[in-house]
C-alpha positions as CSV (number, residue, x, y, z in Angstrom):
1,M,105.3,-97.4,127.3
2,A,108.0,-99.0,125.1
3,V,108.1,-95.8,123.0
4,K,108.6,-93.5,126.0
5,T,111.1,-95.9,127.6
6,A,113.2,-96.1,124.4
7,K,113.0,-92.3,124.0
8,A,114.1,-91.7,127.6
9,A,117.1,-94.1,127.2
10,E,118.4,-92.4,124.1
11,I,118.9,-88.8,125.3
12,P,121.6,-88.4,128.0
13,N,124.4,-87.1,125.9
14,V,123.2,-83.6,125.2
15,P,126.0,-81.0,124.5
16,L,126.5,-78.1,126.8
17,G,124.0,-75.2,126.5
18,L,121.5,-77.1,124.3
19,G,117.9,-77.7,125.2
20,V,116.7,-80.7,127.2
21,P,115.0,-82.6,125.7
22,P,117.0,-82.2,122.5
23,F,115.4,-81.3,119.2
24,T,112.5,-79.7,121.1
25,P,111.8,-76.1,120.2
26,H,110.2,-75.2,123.5
27,A,112.4,-77.3,125.8
28,I,112.3,-76.1,129.4
29,S,115.7,-77.3,130.6
30,V,119.3,-76.9,129.4
31,S,122.2,-79.3,129.4
32,L,124.9,-78.7,132.0
33,P,126.6,-82.0,131.8
34,K,129.6,-81.4,134.1
35,W,129.8,-80.1,137.6
36,Q,132.1,-77.3,136.5
37,D,129.6,-76.3,133.8
38,N,127.2,-75.4,136.6
39,V,129.8,-73.4,138.5
40,D,130.8,-71.5,135.4
41,Y,127.1,-70.9,134.5
42,E,126.6,-69.2,137.9
43,E,129.8,-67.3,137.4
44,G,128.8,-66.1,134.0
45,N,131.8,-67.6,132.4
46,P,131.7,-67.0,128.6
47,R,132.6,-70.6,127.9
48,V,129.1,-71.5,129.2
49,A,127.2,-68.3,128.8
50,D,128.0,-68.1,125.1
51,A,126.9,-71.7,124.6
52,M,123.4,-71.2,126.0
53,V,120.5,-71.5,123.6
54,S,118.0,-72.7,126.1
55,G,117.2,-72.6,129.8
56,Y,114.4,-72.8,132.4
57,P,112.0,-70.1,131.0
58,R,111.6,-68.2,134.3
59,F,115.4,-67.7,134.5
60,F,116.5,-67.8,130.9
61,I,114.2,-65.7,128.8
62,P,113.4,-67.9,125.8
63,L,114.9,-66.9,122.5
64,P,111.6,-66.0,120.8
65,A,110.7,-63.7,123.8
66,Q,114.1,-62.1,123.6
67,K,113.7,-61.3,119.9
68,L,110.2,-60.0,120.3
69,A,111.2,-57.8,123.3
70,A,114.1,-56.4,121.3
71,F,111.7,-55.6,118.4
72,C,109.2,-54.0,120.8
73,A,111.9,-51.9,122.5
74,R,113.1,-50.7,119.1
75,K,109.5,-49.9,118.0
76,F,108.2,-48.2,121.1
77,G,111.2,-47.4,123.3
78,T,113.7,-44.6,123.4
79,E,117.5,-44.9,123.3
80,G,118.7,-47.0,126.2
81,E,115.4,-48.6,127.1
82,S,114.6,-52.3,127.6
83,C,111.3,-53.9,127.9
84,M,109.4,-56.9,129.4
85,L,106.4,-58.5,127.8
86,F,103.2,-59.5,129.5
87,A,99.8,-60.8,128.3
88,T,97.5,-58.3,130.3
89,R,97.5,-54.8,131.6
90,K,97.1,-56.0,135.2
91,V,100.3,-58.1,135.1
92,A,102.2,-55.2,133.5
93,D,100.9,-52.9,136.3
94,D,102.1,-55.5,138.9
95,C,105.6,-55.5,137.2
96,R,105.8,-51.7,137.3
97,A,104.7,-51.6,140.9
98,F,107.3,-54.2,141.9
99,M,110.1,-52.4,140.1
100,K,109.2,-49.1,141.8
101,A,109.1,-50.8,145.2
102,Q,112.3,-52.8,144.8
103,S,114.6,-50.3,143.2
104,P,116.7,-48.2,145.6
105,T,116.6,-45.3,143.2
106,P,113.5,-43.8,141.6
107,V,112.2,-45.5,138.4
108,A,109.1,-44.8,136.4
109,P,108.5,-47.6,133.9
110,R,106.1,-47.0,131.1
111,I,103.4,-49.3,129.9
112,V,102.5,-49.6,126.2
113,Q,99.7,-51.7,124.8
114,Y,100.6,-53.3,121.4
115,K,97.9,-55.0,119.4
116,I,99.6,-57.3,116.9
117,S,97.4,-58.2,113.9
118,P,98.4,-60.9,111.5
119,D,100.3,-59.7,108.5
120,E,98.1,-60.6,105.5
121,E,100.9,-61.8,103.2
122,V,102.6,-63.8,106.0
123,H,99.3,-65.5,106.9
124,R,98.5,-66.5,103.3
125,Q,101.8,-68.3,103.1
126,L,101.4,-70.4,106.3
127,P,100.4,-74.1,106.0
128,R,96.7,-74.4,106.8
129,G,96.1,-75.1,110.5
130,T,99.6,-74.1,111.5
131,V,98.9,-71.0,113.5
132,A,95.6,-69.2,114.2
133,A,95.1,-65.8,112.6
134,Q,94.3,-64.3,116.0
135,E,95.2,-60.9,117.2
136,V,97.4,-60.6,120.2
137,D,97.3,-57.9,122.8
138,L,100.8,-57.4,124.4
139,Y,101.6,-55.1,127.3
140,L,105.1,-53.8,127.3
141,V,106.8,-52.5,130.4
142,L,109.5,-50.1,129.2
143,F,112.3,-48.9,131.5
144,P,115.9,-47.7,131.4
145,K,118.1,-50.7,130.8
146,D,120.0,-50.2,134.1
147,F,116.8,-51.3,135.8
148,F,116.5,-54.6,133.9
149,P,117.5,-56.7,136.9
150,Y,114.4,-55.6,138.8
151,A,112.1,-56.4,135.8
152,K,113.9,-59.8,135.5
153,Q,113.2,-60.5,139.2
154,F,109.5,-59.9,138.6
155,W,109.6,-62.2,135.6
156,Q,111.3,-64.9,137.6
157,H,109.4,-64.7,140.9
158,S,105.9,-64.2,139.5
159,G,106.2,-66.6,136.6
160,M,103.8,-64.4,134.6
161,G,106.0,-63.5,131.6
162,V,104.9,-64.4,128.1
163,S,105.5,-68.0,127.1
164,S,107.9,-68.9,124.3
165,R,105.0,-70.2,122.2
166,L,103.1,-66.9,122.6
167,A,106.2,-64.9,121.6
168,E,106.8,-67.2,118.7
169,H,103.2,-66.8,117.5
170,C,103.6,-63.0,117.6
171,L,106.8,-63.3,115.6
172,T,105.1,-65.5,113.1
173,I,102.2,-63.2,112.4
174,L,104.4,-60.1,112.1
175,S,106.0,-59.2,108.8
176,P,109.5,-60.7,108.7
177,E,110.9,-57.2,107.8
178,D,109.5,-55.8,111.0
179,V,111.2,-58.1,113.4
180,Q,114.8,-57.9,112.0
181,V,116.6,-56.5,115.0
182,P,119.9,-54.7,114.3
183,P,122.9,-55.1,116.6
184,T,122.3,-51.6,117.9
185,S,118.9,-52.6,119.4
186,P,118.5,-51.2,123.0
187,T,118.2,-54.7,124.4
188,N,121.1,-56.1,122.6
189,G,124.6,-56.5,124.0
190,T,125.9,-56.9,127.5
191,R,123.5,-56.3,130.3
192,P,124.4,-54.2,133.3
193,S,126.3,-55.9,136.1
194,F,123.9,-56.9,138.9
195,K,124.6,-59.3,141.7
196,A,121.4,-60.5,143.3
197,V,121.2,-62.2,146.6
198,N,120.2,-65.4,144.7
199,K,120.6,-65.5,141.0
200,H,119.3,-69.1,140.6
201,Y,119.9,-70.3,137.0
202,A,120.6,-66.7,135.9
203,V,123.9,-66.0,134.3
204,K,125.2,-62.4,134.4
205,K,125.0,-62.1,130.6
206,Q,122.2,-63.9,128.9
207,R,123.1,-64.8,125.4
208,Q,121.2,-62.9,122.7
209,P,119.6,-64.8,119.9
210,S,120.8,-64.5,116.4
211,T,118.2,-63.9,113.7
212,E,119.0,-67.3,112.2
213,E,118.4,-69.2,115.4
214,V,115.0,-67.7,116.0
215,D,113.9,-67.8,112.4
216,D,114.5,-71.6,112.4
217,I,111.4,-71.9,114.7
218,S,109.4,-68.9,113.5
219,I,106.7,-71.3,112.1
220,D,106.1,-74.0,114.7
221,T,106.6,-77.0,112.5
222,S,106.4,-79.3,115.5
223,Y,103.0,-77.9,116.4
224,Y,101.8,-78.5,112.8
225,L,102.9,-82.1,113.0
226,E,101.3,-82.6,116.4
227,E,98.0,-81.4,115.0
228,R,98.4,-83.1,111.6
229,Y,98.9,-86.6,113.1
230,G,96.3,-86.2,115.8
231,R,98.4,-86.1,118.9
232,N,97.4,-82.5,119.6
233,L,93.9,-81.0,119.2
234,P,93.3,-78.2,116.7
235,L,93.9,-74.8,118.2
236,A,90.1,-74.1,118.2
237,A,89.8,-76.8,120.9
238,A,91.9,-74.9,123.5
239,T,88.8,-74.2,125.6
240,A,88.0,-77.9,125.8
241,A,91.7,-78.6,126.6
242,K,91.6,-76.2,129.5
243,R,88.4,-77.8,130.7
244,A,90.0,-81.2,130.5
245,L,93.0,-80.0,132.6
246,R,90.7,-78.5,135.3
247,R,88.8,-81.8,135.5
248,R,91.9,-83.9,135.7
249,I,93.3,-81.7,138.5
250,S,90.0,-81.7,140.4
251,G,89.6,-85.4,140.1
252,V,86.0,-85.3,139.0
253,L,86.3,-87.4,135.8
254,V,84.5,-90.7,135.9
255,H,86.4,-91.8,132.7
256,D,89.5,-90.0,131.5
257,T,90.1,-92.1,128.5
258,P,91.2,-89.9,125.6
259,D,90.3,-90.8,122.0
260,D,92.4,-89.0,119.5
261,R,89.9,-89.7,116.7
262,R,87.4,-87.4,118.4
263,P,87.4,-83.6,117.7
264,E,87.7,-83.0,121.5
265,P,89.3,-85.0,124.3
266,S,86.7,-87.0,126.2
267,A,87.9,-85.2,129.3
268,G,87.1,-81.8,127.8
269,Q,83.7,-82.5,126.3
270,Q,80.8,-80.6,127.6
271,D,78.9,-83.8,128.4
272,A,81.8,-85.8,129.8
273,A,80.8,-87.9,132.8
274,V,81.9,-86.2,136.0
275,G,81.2,-87.2,139.6
276,P,82.4,-86.5,143.1
277,S,86.0,-85.5,143.4
278,S,88.5,-88.2,144.2
279,R,90.7,-85.7,146.0
280,G,89.4,-86.2,149.5
281,V,86.9,-83.4,149.3
282,S,83.9,-84.7,147.4
283,D,82.3,-81.3,146.6
284,L,85.4,-80.0,144.9
285,S,84.5,-79.1,141.3
286,E,86.4,-78.1,138.2
287,D,85.3,-74.5,138.9
288,D,87.6,-74.5,142.0
289,V,90.6,-75.1,139.8
290,F,92.5,-72.1,138.3
291,L,95.1,-72.4,135.6
292,Y,98.3,-70.3,135.4
293,P,101.2,-70.1,132.9
294,T,103.7,-71.5,135.4
295,G,103.7,-73.3,138.8
296,M,105.3,-70.2,140.4
297,A,102.6,-68.0,139.0
298,A,100.1,-70.2,140.9
299,I,102.1,-69.7,144.1
300,W,102.4,-66.0,143.5
301,A,98.6,-65.8,142.8
302,A,97.8,-67.7,146.0
303,H,99.8,-65.2,148.0
304,Q,98.3,-62.2,146.1
305,T,94.8,-63.6,146.6
306,A,95.4,-64.0,150.4
307,L,96.8,-60.5,150.7
308,A,93.8,-59.0,148.9
309,A,91.0,-61.1,150.4
310,L,92.0,-61.2,154.0
311,P,93.5,-58.7,156.5
312,P,97.3,-58.3,155.7
313,A,99.8,-59.9,158.0
314,K,103.1,-61.7,157.7
315,S,103.0,-65.2,156.2
316,V,105.0,-68.3,157.3
317,C,107.3,-70.4,155.2
318,F,107.5,-73.8,156.8
319,G,110.4,-76.0,155.7
320,F,113.2,-75.2,153.2
321,P,111.3,-74.4,150.0
322,Y,112.0,-74.0,146.4
323,T,113.8,-70.6,146.3
324,D,111.2,-68.4,144.6
325,T,108.5,-69.3,147.1
326,L,110.4,-67.7,149.9
327,K,111.3,-64.7,147.7
328,I,107.6,-64.1,147.0
329,L,106.7,-64.1,150.7
330,Q,109.5,-61.8,151.5
331,K,109.1,-59.3,148.6
332,W,105.3,-58.8,148.6
333,G,103.2,-57.8,151.5
334,P,104.3,-57.4,155.2
335,G,107.0,-60.2,154.9
336,C,107.4,-63.7,156.3
337,H,108.5,-65.8,159.2
338,F,110.9,-68.4,157.9
339,L,111.2,-71.8,159.7
340,G,113.6,-73.5,157.3
341,L,114.2,-76.8,158.9
342,G,110.5,-77.9,158.9
343,T,111.0,-80.2,161.9
344,D,108.5,-81.0,164.7
345,A,110.7,-78.8,167.0
346,E,110.0,-75.9,164.6
347,L,106.3,-76.7,164.7
348,D,106.6,-76.2,168.5
349,E,108.4,-72.9,167.8
350,L,105.6,-71.9,165.3
351,E,103.0,-72.6,168.0
352,Q,104.8,-70.3,170.4
353,L,105.1,-67.6,167.8
354,L,101.4,-67.8,167.1
355,K,100.6,-67.5,170.8
356,R,102.8,-64.4,171.1
357,E,101.4,-62.7,168.1
358,A,97.8,-63.4,169.1
359,A,98.4,-62.1,172.6
360,A,100.0,-58.9,171.2
361,D,96.9,-58.1,169.1
362,P,93.9,-60.4,169.7
363,S,91.8,-58.4,167.2
364,K,93.5,-60.0,164.1
365,P,95.0,-63.4,163.1
366,P,98.7,-63.7,164.0
367,V,99.7,-64.6,160.5
368,L,98.1,-64.5,157.1
369,A,99.0,-67.9,155.6
370,L,101.5,-70.7,156.0
371,F,103.2,-72.1,152.9
372,T,104.7,-75.5,152.8
373,E,105.7,-78.1,150.3
374,F,104.7,-81.8,150.4
375,P,107.4,-83.0,150.2
376,S,109.9,-80.2,150.1
377,N,112.4,-79.5,147.4
378,P,115.2,-80.6,147.6
379,L,115.3,-82.3,151.0
380,L,112.0,-84.3,150.5
381,R,110.7,-83.6,154.0
382,T,107.1,-83.3,154.9
383,A,105.3,-81.3,157.6
384,D,102.7,-82.7,160.0
385,L,99.7,-81.4,158.0
386,P,97.1,-82.5,160.6
387,R,98.8,-80.5,163.3
388,L,99.2,-77.5,161.0
389,R,95.5,-77.7,160.1
390,R,94.6,-77.6,163.8
391,L,96.8,-74.6,164.4
392,A,95.3,-72.9,161.3
393,D,91.8,-73.5,162.6
394,K,92.7,-72.2,166.1
395,Y,94.5,-69.1,164.9
396,D,92.5,-68.4,161.7
397,F,95.2,-68.5,159.0
398,L,95.4,-70.2,155.6
399,V,97.4,-73.3,154.8
400,V,98.8,-73.3,151.3
401,V,100.4,-76.6,150.2
402,D,102.6,-77.1,147.1
403,E,102.0,-80.7,146.1
404,T,104.2,-80.7,143.0
405,I,106.6,-83.4,144.1
406,G,104.2,-85.6,146.0
407,N,101.4,-85.1,143.3
408,F,97.8,-86.0,143.8
409,V,98.2,-89.6,142.5
410,N,100.4,-90.4,145.5
411,V,99.2,-88.1,148.3
412,D,96.0,-86.4,149.4
413,V,96.7,-83.0,150.9
414,L,93.6,-81.1,150.0
415,P,91.6,-82.0,153.2
416,Y,94.3,-80.2,155.3
417,A,94.8,-77.1,153.0
418,D,92.8,-74.0,152.1
419,I,94.7,-73.8,148.8
420,V,96.7,-76.4,146.9
421,V,99.2,-75.3,144.2
422,S,101.2,-77.3,141.8
423,S,103.6,-76.9,138.9
424,L,102.0,-78.7,136.0
425,T,105.3,-78.2,134.2
426,K,106.7,-81.2,136.1
427,I,105.3,-84.8,136.2
428,F,101.8,-83.8,135.2
429,S,103.3,-82.9,131.8
430,G,106.5,-85.0,131.9
431,D,107.6,-84.1,128.4
432,A,109.5,-81.0,129.5
433,N,108.2,-78.9,126.6
434,V,105.5,-76.7,128.2
435,M,105.0,-74.7,131.4
436,G,101.9,-74.6,133.5
437,G,100.5,-74.2,137.0
438,G,97.4,-75.0,138.9
439,L,95.7,-73.5,142.0
440,V,92.9,-75.4,143.8
441,L,90.6,-73.9,146.4
442,N,89.2,-76.2,149.1
443,P,85.5,-75.6,149.1
444,R,85.3,-76.6,152.7
445,G,87.9,-74.1,153.8
446,R,86.9,-71.5,156.4
447,H,87.8,-68.6,154.0
448,Y,86.7,-70.3,150.8
449,A,83.9,-67.7,150.1
450,E,86.3,-64.7,150.4
451,L,89.0,-66.4,148.3
452,R,86.6,-67.6,145.7
453,A,84.9,-64.2,145.4
454,H,88.2,-62.5,144.9
455,L,89.4,-64.9,142.2
456,D,86.0,-64.8,140.5
457,T,86.4,-61.1,140.0
458,T,90.1,-60.7,139.4
459,Y,91.3,-64.0,137.8
460,E,92.7,-63.6,134.2
461,D,93.2,-66.7,132.1
462,V,96.6,-65.9,130.5
463,V,97.5,-69.5,129.6
464,F,98.3,-69.4,125.9
465,E,96.1,-71.7,123.8
466,Q,99.0,-73.7,122.3
467,D,100.5,-74.2,125.7
468,A,97.2,-75.5,127.0
469,L,97.0,-78.0,124.1
470,Y,100.4,-79.4,124.7
471,L,99.7,-79.6,128.4
472,E,96.5,-81.5,127.8
473,R,98.1,-83.9,125.4
474,N,101.0,-84.6,127.7
475,S,98.9,-85.2,130.8
476,R,96.5,-87.8,129.4
477,D,98.6,-90.6,130.7
478,F,100.2,-89.0,133.8
479,R,98.7,-91.5,136.2
480,R,100.4,-94.4,134.4
481,R,103.7,-92.6,134.1
482,I,103.7,-91.7,137.8
483,K,103.4,-95.4,138.7
484,V,106.4,-96.3,136.6
485,I,108.5,-93.4,137.9
486,D,107.6,-94.2,141.5
487,A,108.8,-97.8,141.2
488,N,112.0,-96.8,139.5
489,T,112.7,-94.1,142.2
490,E,112.1,-96.4,145.1
491,A,114.4,-99.0,143.7
492,A,117.2,-96.4,143.2
493,C,116.8,-95.0,146.7
494,D,116.9,-98.5,148.3
495,F,120.1,-99.1,146.4
496,F,121.7,-95.8,147.5
497,H,120.5,-96.0,151.0
498,A,122.0,-99.5,151.5
499,R,125.4,-98.0,150.4
500,S,125.2,-94.8,152.5
501,L,126.4,-93.9,155.9
502,A,122.7,-93.7,156.9
503,S,122.5,-97.5,156.4
504,P,122.4,-99.7,159.5
505,S,125.5,-101.5,158.0
506,P,127.3,-99.0,155.7
507,P,130.0,-100.4,153.5
508,P,133.6,-99.3,154.3
509,T,133.8,-97.4,151.0
510,A,130.6,-95.4,151.5
511,V,130.7,-91.9,150.1
512,I,127.0,-91.1,150.3
513,Q,126.3,-89.2,153.5
514,N,122.5,-89.3,153.2
515,V,119.6,-90.2,150.9
516,Y,116.8,-87.7,151.1
517,Y,113.5,-89.4,150.0
518,P,110.1,-89.4,151.7
519,K,110.5,-93.1,152.6
520,F,113.4,-92.1,154.8
521,E,112.7,-88.4,155.6
522,T,109.8,-87.7,158.0
523,P,108.0,-90.9,156.8
524,Q,105.4,-90.7,159.5
525,H,104.1,-87.4,158.2
526,Y,104.2,-88.5,154.6
527,A,102.2,-91.7,155.5
528,T,99.4,-89.5,156.9
529,C,98.6,-88.2,153.4
530,R,99.8,-91.2,151.3
531,L,97.0,-92.7,149.3
532,P,96.4,-96.5,149.1
533,G,98.7,-97.7,146.3
534,G,100.5,-94.3,146.2
535,G,104.3,-94.1,146.0
536,Y,106.9,-91.7,147.2
537,G,107.3,-89.7,144.1
538,G,110.1,-89.4,141.5
539,L,112.6,-87.1,143.3
540,F,115.4,-87.8,145.6
541,T,118.6,-86.1,146.8
542,L,122.1,-87.4,147.7
543,T,124.7,-85.7,149.8
544,F,128.3,-86.9,149.8
545,T,131.2,-87.1,152.2
546,S,133.3,-84.8,150.0
547,M,133.0,-82.5,147.1
548,D,135.4,-84.7,145.1
549,A,133.0,-87.6,145.5
550,A,130.0,-85.4,144.5
551,R,131.7,-84.0,141.4
552,A,132.8,-87.5,140.3
553,F,129.4,-88.9,140.8
554,Y,127.7,-86.1,138.9
555,D,130.2,-86.1,136.0
556,A,129.9,-89.9,135.6
557,L,126.2,-90.1,135.8
558,A,124.8,-91.2,132.4
559,C,121.6,-89.2,132.2
560,C,120.4,-85.7,131.2
561,K,121.7,-82.9,133.5
562,G,120.1,-79.6,134.0
563,P,117.4,-77.6,135.9
564,S,113.8,-78.8,136.4
565,L,112.3,-82.1,137.6
566,G,109.4,-84.4,137.0
567,T,110.5,-85.3,133.5
568,N,109.8,-88.6,131.8
569,F,113.6,-89.0,131.5
570,T,116.1,-89.0,134.4
571,L,117.4,-85.5,135.1
572,A,120.1,-84.6,137.6
573,S,121.3,-81.3,139.0
574,P,123.8,-80.0,141.6
575,Y,120.9,-78.2,143.1
576,A,122.6,-76.0,145.7
577,I,125.1,-74.8,143.2
578,L,122.3,-73.8,140.8
579,A,119.8,-72.5,143.3
580,H,121.9,-71.0,146.0
581,Y,125.4,-70.3,144.6
582,A,125.5,-66.8,146.0
583,E,124.3,-68.0,149.4
584,L,125.8,-71.4,149.9
585,E,126.7,-70.8,153.6
586,W,123.2,-69.7,154.4
587,A,121.6,-72.7,152.6
588,A,123.9,-75.1,154.4
589,Q,122.4,-74.1,157.7
590,Y,119.2,-75.9,156.6
591,G,120.9,-79.0,155.2
592,V,121.1,-77.8,151.6
593,V,124.9,-78.3,151.3
594,A,127.1,-77.6,148.3
595,S,127.8,-81.3,147.6
596,L,124.1,-82.1,147.1
597,V,123.0,-83.8,143.9
598,R,119.2,-83.9,143.2
599,I,117.9,-86.5,140.8
600,S,114.5,-86.7,139.2
601,V,114.0,-90.3,138.0
602,G,112.4,-91.1,134.7
603,M,110.8,-94.0,132.9
604,E,114.0,-95.7,131.6
605,E,114.2,-99.5,131.8
606,K,114.9,-100.2,135.5
607,E,117.9,-102.5,135.0
608,K,119.7,-99.9,132.7
609,L,118.9,-97.1,135.2
610,M,120.3,-99.1,138.1
611,S,123.5,-99.9,136.1
612,N,124.0,-96.2,135.4
613,F,123.6,-95.3,139.1
614,A,126.0,-98.1,140.1
615,A,128.7,-96.9,137.7
616,A,128.4,-93.3,138.9
617,L,128.7,-94.4,142.5
618,E,131.8,-96.4,141.7
619,A,133.3,-93.3,140.1
620,A,132.6,-91.4,143.3
621,E,134.2,-94.0,145.5
622,K,137.3,-94.0,143.4
623,A,137.5,-90.2,143.5
624,A,137.2,-90.3,147.3
625,Q,139.9,-92.9,147.6
626,A,142.2,-91.0,145.3
627,S,141.9,-87.8,147.3
628,A,142.2,-89.5,150.7
């Protein structure tokens, strides 16, 4: 723990636009250290846009993927065409169908299969064990560049685009001469103006990579070192790594004690000891767990599976969700009922809606599925899952629960759900250097047979081998890390709550309006699923009495700042600005106000962490006094 704590304490001062964590080739966040940086990011200000070399991969297409796409557009496209890259024909077909459905003007994207074989000369020069000499099948969706925003929406919402490691692998095994992209490449230069309803981390002009920037990581030296010093498994062990991941998620391992001296992790060995699941449903097995390249891909797959396996109907989004969950339910299928407050009063409203729909057509279920987060992002509210389960049983719809923030070390939601989804990118990984998602079917669910049959025939494992290896390595100690982070977060929230207007005795200088945290928000519902010894998770949100106080707090906070959560280091974000900049008035109706600061707490030494929080709060109080 000392190593991780020291590492976490050393990284807050990351320059604007660089990856977070720093010096990490596949970092999944980006540094936006000042409040104005976030505003300028959303506005597409060149000061920020031109500094960006990283970003959350569903919103900022990673530099290796940008370079590979530019090469593919030049090789297979016509003048004025751009392309998106996917790992299978099925996903490429889904992208094409989405573009045709969403575009207000006709578009006919083309799909090209591109089999990339290792360049013999390049492969001979690689250090042994660095990269497998494997062929890669890529599927290119080519389209006129004016339609790029619709392809980007699919990339963002579905989470099924190629990973940065897969793109880098392709660049590595191609001849260097092949992938030099001239400035006149169809995908280079300024992209068309497009103002989406919700851009979410997406600047108007995404910075294009220079050849030098991408070439610096064309051979994954970090991966070579991971394998050389035993922290990662050799690439050939990817199957075992994925087996280990499914077993960890399903809770069937009797002993999950990795031994790096073995050729495989103990969790992934064929003969590893497994038993009844610890996740509240004893007959759950690793075969009920499906891995995806991102958490959002798991949510998208859950909705796609429900639409295909059951009679189509509108879904329900209960509670204010992470933005793309709502977009998925709205843009695919018949649409969605949105109950954004997630209160008990809205549960009453939901019950009346179900009664009306059932009475209007008794021959079919009134809704297809209800999606909810436990707890929600960013307001950390939890729904009454037992009551939702009773309604689902009565009206025959699915319950899909996103447990990313609560996580299955702290809460047990599977007994109430038909499907549980999670972003493995977050606390399960912790190191913020790999993406991943998981989908778990409840074998005791009423529609388990239909859902399982559909997934058994349609599921495609598109998790790239190197990504699986990093995710397996990172997750070996996730239970220990969660306990440290839970304790740090509860201490921080107790500190802020005592100094907020929500306190029974608020101080006269209070600038914090509310502390959103499961201990304070809908605690009775969280307690229903809280495991013995489980904590409240590592995320909380603050709202302030003024924008001046919020900005001063954020600017003074001594931690990393950027998108994502669940990192081993503390990471803060002005969430409403990043997630809902184009719809702030709409989001405020549900409590997601512009002054909101979301904080994901890490493993730093507790006293140092509390000192940093106290200093930031003092800066906020001084700013409020100065503007009074």
